Structures are given as C-alpha cells and as structure tokens.
N, C-alpha and C positions, 0 to 999 in steps of 0.2 A: 623358296629354298633359301636357307641361311648358309653363308660361307664362313666357317668357323676355324680359328687357329688358336692354339694353346701354347704358352711359353712363359718363362720367367721374365720379369721386367728388367732386363739387363742389356747393355750396349750391344752385345753379340747378336741380339735379335732385332735391334732397332732398325739398322740399315736394311737388313734382310726383309723385314716387314714393309719398309718403304718401297723396295723394289717390287715385292709381291703385290702390294695394294695398288701401286701406280699402274701396273699392268692390268689388274682386275678392273680398275676404274676405266681404263682405256677400252676394255672389252664390254663395258656397260654393266658391270656388277657393282651393286651398291649396298646390298643387304649383308654387310660384313660384320662379324662378331669376333672380337678379340678377348680372350681370357688370359689374364696375367696373374702370376704369382707375385705377391706384393714385395718388391725389392726397391726399385727406383720409382718413387711416386710421380715424378715429373714425366716419365715416359708414357704411361697410359693416357695422361691428360693431353700430352702432345698429339697422340694419334686421334683422340676424340675430337680435338679442336681443328687439327690440320686436315684430316681425311674424312671427317664426318662419318665415323664408324661407331658401332655400338661397343662399349668397353666395359668389362667387369674385372674387378681386382679382388683377389682372395688371399688371405693370410695363410701361408703354407707352413707355419711353424710346427704343426703336428705331423707334417709329411715325412716319411722315411727318406732321408737325403742320400743314402748310399747308392741309390740307382737313379740317375738323373732323369731318364725318360719317364719315370713314374709321375712326373709333374703333370703330364698331359691327361691321363685318366683321372688324376686327383682333381684337376681343374674342372673337367667334365662333371665329376661327381658333385662338386660344390655348386656349379652352375645350375644343375637340375634340382639339387636339394633346396636351393634358394627359391625356386619357383617351379613346382611340379607341372605347371601348365606348359613349360618348355619341352616336356616329353612328347607333346602333340605336334611335332613339327618335322620337317625334312631338313637334313644338314649335309653339306658337302664339307668334309673334314680332311684337312691336309696340313702339311708343315710349311713354315715360312720360307723354306729354301726351294719351294716349287714355283716355277715360272710357267704361266699358261701362254700358249700360242693361240689356242682357240678353246672355248669352253665345251667340255663334254656334255652330252645330252642323254641323261638316263633318268628313269622314274622308279625309285625303289618302292616296295610295299612294306608294310609293317613287319612282315615275316621273311622278306627276301631283300637283302642288302647287296650293294655293288662295291667292288674294290678292284685294285690293280693287281696284275700278275707279278708275284714275287717268288715264284717257285724255286728259283735258283738259290735263294738263301733262307727261305723259311719252310719250304716244302718237306714232305715226309722223307723223300729220298735223301735230301740233304741231312736231316736229323739221323736217319738210319746209318748214314755213312760215318757218323761220329761215334757209333756204339749201338750194338744190336738191341740192348735193353734200355737205351737212353730215353727213347720216346715214352715208353710205359712209365718210367720213373718220373718223367716230367709231368705226365698226366696225373699221376698219383699225388705229386706235390701240390697241385692246384685243384684236385678233386674234380676232374672232368673224365668222362668215359672214353678210354682209348679206343674201344671198338667203334664208338660213334664217330670219332675223328678219322679213324682208319677207313671207315665205310665211305666217308664223304671226300677224303683226300683234299682238304682245303689248302690253298697256297696263295691266298690274297693278302694284301696289306698296303701300307704307305698312304694311298689316297682312298677315301671311303665316301660313298653316298648312302646315307642311312635315314630311316624313317622311324619315328617314335622310340628313340633310345630311352632307357629307364635309368633312374638313379641306382637301382639295385645292380643292373648290368655293369655300370661304370665303377661302382664300389668294388665289385668282385674283380674287375679288370685291374684296378689300382692295386688291390691287396695281392692278387696273383702275380702281377708283374714283379713286385718286390720279392715275393717268395721264390719265384722261378729264377730270378737273377741270383739270389743267394744260393739256391740249390746248385745251379750250374757252376758257380764259383767254388762251392764246397767240393764238388766231385771232379773238378778239372784235373787235378793231379792224379786222381785214380785212373781216369781214362788215358792220360798221357802215359802212365806206367804200363797200361795194358796193350799199347799199340807200338807200332814201329817208330824209329827215331824221327821220321819226317811227318808224323801225325800233327795236324793242326786242330786245336780244340774248337768246339762249337762256339759261334759268336754269341756271347752273353748279352750284348747290347740289344739284341732283338727279342729279349724276354717279353717286353711289353707288346710286341707285335703278335707273338704266339698267344699271350693272355687275351688280347683283344679278339683275335680270330677264333680261337677254340671256344671261347665263352659265348660267341654268337650261337653256336650249336647247343651249348649247355642250356641256353635260354630258349631253345626250341625255334630258332630261326635258321635260315640258310644264307649262304654267301655265293654270289655270282661274280666270277671274274669276267670282265668284259673288255674288249679291245678299245672301247671308247676311253678307258682309263689307262691305256698303255702309255708309257713315258720313256724318255731317253735320259742318258747320263751325259755329263760334260765331255767325257772322253769319246763318245760316239761320233761317227762321221756326221757332218752337218745335215746330210740328207735325212738322217734318222729324226732330226728335229722336225723336219717338214712332214714326216710320216706319222708323227704322234702329236698329241695336243698339249703335252706337258714335258717340261724339262725338270728333273730333280737334281738340283745343284749339290751333289754329295759325292763322296768317293774319291775326290782328288787329294793327293798327298803332296807335300812340299817338294818332292823330287820330280814331280811331273812338269816338265818344261812345256811352255806354250799353252798352259791352261790357267784359268783363274783359280787360285787357292784361297778359299774363304778362311782357312785357319790363320792367315796373317791378319785378320780383321776381327779378332775377338774383343779388342778394347778400343778400336777406332773404326771409322767409316771408310769405305773405299770409293765413295761417290765422286771425289775429285781427283782420283789417281789416274795415271796413264796406263792403259792396257793395250797399247799398240803391239805388244809382244805376243798376244794371244793368237793362236793358230786359227785362221779364218775358215779352215776346213773342218773344225771341230765344233760340236754343239756348244761348248763353253763360250764360243764367240758370241752366240746369241744372248748369253747371260750378261756379258760385259756391255753389249749394246743396250740391254735393259737397264744396267747401272747408269750408263750415260743418259738414257732417256729419263731416268728418275732424277739425276742431277740437274737436268734442265728444268724439271718441274719444281724442285725445291729451291732452286736458285732464282726463281722469278722475282722481279721487283714489282712492288705494288703499282697497279695501273690507275688507282684512284686515290685521292686525298680527301680527308674529312674536312669540311668547311664549317660544320656546326656540330658540336658535341651531341651524342645520342647513345642510348643503350639499344643494342640490336636484339629486339624481342624474338627474332627468329634464330638467335644463336645464344640461348640461355642468358639473355640480357647482358651480353658482353659489352663493356663500356668502350666507347670510342671518343677520343678527345680531338678537338680541332687541331689539325696538323698531322694527325696520325695517317698512316697508310691504310687503305682498305682493299681487300679484306686482311685479316690477320690470322695466321700467316699468309703471305702473298700468294702462295700456291693453292690456297683453299678454294674449292670449287663452289662458285656462286651462280645461281640461275640468272639468265638474262632478264627475267621478270623482276627479280629482286634488285638487280642493278638499276633497272628503269625506275623502280619505286624510289630508291634512295637518291638517284641523280636528277630527278625531275620533281614536279609538284604533284605527282600521282601517288600521294600517300596521305594519311590522315592529317598530318601537320600542314599539308599544302605548300611545302617548300623543299628544295633539295638539301641533302645533308652531305653529299659527296660530289666531287667533280673529277673528270678524267685528267690524269697527269699528262702534260704535253710531252710527247716523245721527241727525242733529238731529231732535228731536221724538219719538224712540223712548223 
C-alpha cells in the first residue's frame, strides 16, 4: 500500500507534512508518495532528501485556480497519466493535516473502497437541509445519477483507502469539483433569498469531496464507511483521540482559546514555538506534542563526520566532502548496516569514510 498526499509546494504545507511524515515513519510507514503542484522547487527536493519519500512535481498552470481544493484531484490525474501502471495499486489517501495515533487496517477491493464517516457535513440530510431541490441540481451539474446516489446514501470522505483508481475517474473528479463549486457559488444568493434570515448556505469548500464520493458510484464502484477510519477533531476531548486512530487537525478558528490554530502558520513554521497554553484535555494537545516530536527530529545534530570525501551511491550519488556532517540533513534515517559500511572497512574501498562525532562528556 502506498500512502499518498497531494498539495501545492508552499510553506503552508511544509511543516504540516513534516509533522505528518515524522509520525508515519515512527509508526513504521515508509512507502510514502508526495504529489506537489510546482511552486517552490526547493520544497519537494527537501522532502525527497530528508525523509526518503517518493516525490512527484507537476506544473499546474492549466489548472482552474478559483477553487483551491481542485489541486488534489488534478495532481492525482497527472500522476496516473504519467504512468498508467500506477492504476494497479492500493493507496491510502489523506491530507497533510492528519496525525495518526495508530494505522488503520483495511483491505479495499477494486470495486469497494473505504472512507471515513463525514455524514454531518456531506451527507444527503445535510444537503437537503439547504434546499429541497439542491441535491438534484448538484447531480445535474456534474452529470451523475441522483437516483443512484439517493439509493446508496453515501456519506464518506476525508481519508480514503482505494484500489486501482483510474485516470478517467480522477479527471472527472477534478473537472466536477470545479463545476460544482462554481454552481454552488452562483446559486448561493438564490437560496439565501428563499429561506429565513438565519439560513446558512451550503459549504462550497466540500465540492471536491462530493465530486470524489459520487463519482465512485458513477464509475460503478461502492464506498464502505468503516470505524477503522473514524477520526477526531482538535476540539474533541482527549479521550476521543484514544478512541480513534487519526486526528484531523482542522476546524479551529483564531477565537478558540487553548487550541493550536494552524492559520497562524501559513507563512512560517510552528516547530520552535511554545504551546504550553494548549488545553491538555483537548485532542489538540496531542497535535502540539507531535509538533514538539517533529522539532526534536529536525533539530538533530549530525552524529558522524566525513573523514574522506565520497559520493553516496545509495543516495543518488550525493557528494560528501571531508569535514561534512553525515548524513545530510542530520535527521535523515540511515540504516545501521549502512553506517557500519561507511564507518569501517566493510565496503569495497576497504577503509572508513565517516567517524562518530564525540559527544560532550565522552
């Protein structure tokens, strides 16, 4: 199974990915794939070198930019278009603001995928509460059969485990997400005028979630909502974190005291900030603990020094010069076997290339 995340290469996602990947690595997950929209060229390279993950970067100049979440199905589409053999795999698909406590264990089939329960904000009851005819109009906009969706009553999203996704599926999801968001924007004033003064319009930002969910059925597959993929929110009691396997770090606004607010970190990293104010009885506390855990990892000082220059053939021939720290970056995971090869004569050259740095007090 591949663990796949899709996002633009911007600072907003850099630190979030570091927190997410640090936890994944701690849980023994290594087959991680990052898909980036080409913005900051240094960021994808940083993740490839530092975290030993598979990285793909795609130019999204042609993408419709008015609806930001459309970048995710767009990147999926490009990834599968680049190599159709990638359609023959199993993927765990989630966002960078997800923190795992434990890894869910599910095995999807080609025609039956798994997802998390999101009934409260994408289920049919929610849509119907916003307008009696709204659901049918949404289906018409993206050309899916409303009767098919009504019959199955799907209400999953956010985290997915899928098998054999196709380019054609993601192409339609991308196109439909943009169409659906535009439609909901266009009719918002109409539904406001039809309803009472306290009426709250439907959430347009979930257009991509509906496009993804409903098109599973359009392509003659089914969706299973399973408790293995249940998740908690930052504002939940901390016991809820222990009851689920994932925390989705979203939904916090700047007026929520005692919680970590990621909106403050769009242009900078939170890794070195003080979060002693975060309520220890809320699930948000577990996320700031993960931030601290990540900071310790990225702040590591190199434990070895290069004593003879070499090109690391196991790391894309990365050059190391005498006096450099090894590895580079210092928190890069290196196997004990590789350390032994480089620090002893147990290599083809028959001599050591690195030596351990003496720690203070030794």
